[in-house]
C-alpha positions as CSV (number, residue, x, y, z in Angstrom):
1,X,102.7,84.9,161.1
2,X,104.4,83.5,157.9
3,X,104.9,79.6,158.0
4,X,108.4,78.5,158.0
5,X,108.6,75.9,155.2
6,X,112.2,74.7,155.6
7,X,112.5,71.4,157.4
8,X,114.9,68.5,158.3
9,X,114.9,65.3,156.3
10,X,113.4,63.6,159.2
11,X,110.9,66.3,159.7
12,X,109.8,65.9,156.1
13,X,109.5,62.2,156.7
14,X,107.0,62.8,159.5
15,X,105.0,65.2,157.3
16,X,104.9,62.7,154.5
17,X,103.5,59.9,156.6
18,X,100.9,62.3,157.7
19,X,100.1,63.0,154.2
20,X,99.8,59.5,153.3
21,X,97.5,58.7,156.2
22,X,95.1,61.4,155.2
23,X,93.3,61.3,158.7
24,X,94.6,62.7,162.0
25,X,96.4,60.0,164.1
26,X,97.7,59.4,167.5
27,X,101.4,59.5,168.3
28,X,101.4,55.8,168.9
29,X,100.2,55.1,165.3
30,X,103.0,57.2,163.9
31,X,105.5,55.4,166.1
32,X,104.2,52.0,164.7
33,X,104.4,53.3,161.1
34,X,108.0,54.4,161.7
35,X,108.8,51.2,163.5
36,X,107.7,49.3,160.3
37,X,110.2,51.5,158.4
38,X,112.9,50.3,160.6
39,X,112.9,53.5,162.7
40,X,112.3,52.6,166.3
41,X,112.0,56.0,168.1
42,X,111.0,56.8,171.6
43,X,107.7,58.9,172.1
44,X,110.0,61.9,173.1
45,X,111.8,61.6,169.9
46,X,108.9,61.9,167.7
47,X,107.3,64.5,169.9
48,X,110.4,66.7,169.5
49,X,109.8,66.5,165.7
50,X,106.2,67.2,166.1
51,X,106.9,70.1,168.1
52,X,109.1,71.6,165.5
53,X,106.8,71.1,162.8
54,X,104.0,72.6,165.1
55,X,106.1,75.5,165.6
56,X,106.5,75.9,161.8
57,X,102.9,75.7,161.6
58,X,103.1,72.5,159.4
59,X,101.3,70.3,161.7
60,X,98.3,70.7,164.1
61,X,97.7,68.7,167.1
62,X,94.1,68.5,168.4
63,X,92.4,65.9,170.9
64,X,95.8,63.8,171.2
65,X,96.0,63.6,167.4
66,X,98.3,64.9,164.7
67,X,97.5,66.0,161.3
68,X,99.3,68.1,158.4
69,X,98.2,71.6,158.5
70,X,97.5,71.4,154.8
71,X,98.0,69.1,151.9
72,X,101.2,68.1,150.0
73,X,100.1,69.9,147.1
74,X,99.6,73.3,149.1
75,X,103.1,72.6,150.6
76,X,104.8,72.3,147.2
77,X,102.9,75.3,145.8
78,X,104.1,77.5,148.8
79,X,107.7,76.1,148.5
80,X,107.4,77.2,144.6
81,X,106.1,80.7,145.7
82,X,108.9,81.1,148.1
83,X,111.6,80.2,145.7
84,X,110.3,82.5,142.9
85,X,109.8,85.3,145.5
86,X,113.4,84.8,146.7
87,X,115.3,84.0,143.4
88,X,113.2,85.7,140.9
89,X,111.8,88.9,142.5
90,X,108.5,87.3,142.8
91,X,107.8,87.1,139.0
92,X,107.0,83.7,137.5
93,X,108.0,85.1,134.1
94,X,111.7,85.6,135.4
95,X,111.8,82.0,136.4
96,X,110.6,80.7,132.8
97,X,113.0,83.1,131.1
98,X,115.8,81.7,133.2
99,X,115.1,78.4,132.1
100,X,114.4,79.3,128.4
101,X,117.5,81.3,128.0
102,X,119.7,78.4,129.5
103,X,118.2,75.7,127.1
104,X,116.9,73.9,130.3
105,X,113.4,73.6,128.7
106,X,112.4,71.2,125.9
107,X,110.3,72.2,123.0
108,X,107.6,70.0,124.1
109,X,107.6,71.5,127.6
110,X,107.7,75.1,126.0
111,X,104.7,74.2,124.0
112,X,102.7,72.8,126.9
113,X,103.6,75.8,128.9
114,X,102.4,78.2,126.2
115,X,99.0,76.0,126.1
116,X,98.5,76.1,129.7
117,X,99.2,79.9,129.7
118,X,96.8,80.4,126.8
119,X,94.0,78.5,128.6
120,X,94.7,80.6,131.7
121,X,94.3,84.0,129.9
122,X,90.9,82.5,128.3
123,X,89.8,81.7,131.8
124,X,90.7,85.1,133.0
125,X,89.1,86.9,130.1
126,X,85.8,84.9,130.5
127,X,85.8,85.5,134.4
128,X,86.3,81.9,135.4
129,X,89.6,82.5,137.1
130,X,89.9,80.4,140.4
131,X,89.8,82.5,143.5
């Protein structure tokens, strides 16, 4: 099943706290963190958000603890892939062209992208491409 990567602002807040903590934590710990941030929730309120995130396969609950299903970087990468699929036909080149043609990219960014792509081609040619 494909993960559903859209979420409410509050669901994202919960996920961000889990990313900050790095280790699985109990609901009581999450409630305490949100209380420190000025959000005093009942256990059931937090449980509702966690259930939604779990349904979207964004969090995992095991042994009375909850953790993010993957890192923030992995989440951002999946969000980017999804946007490129939806908006640019799944082609990164279409995305870059859209920015370049609308002068939404600086000379420095263009040079940096060119350097990154040249390095990637060299890696691919030498067989060092990440799996």
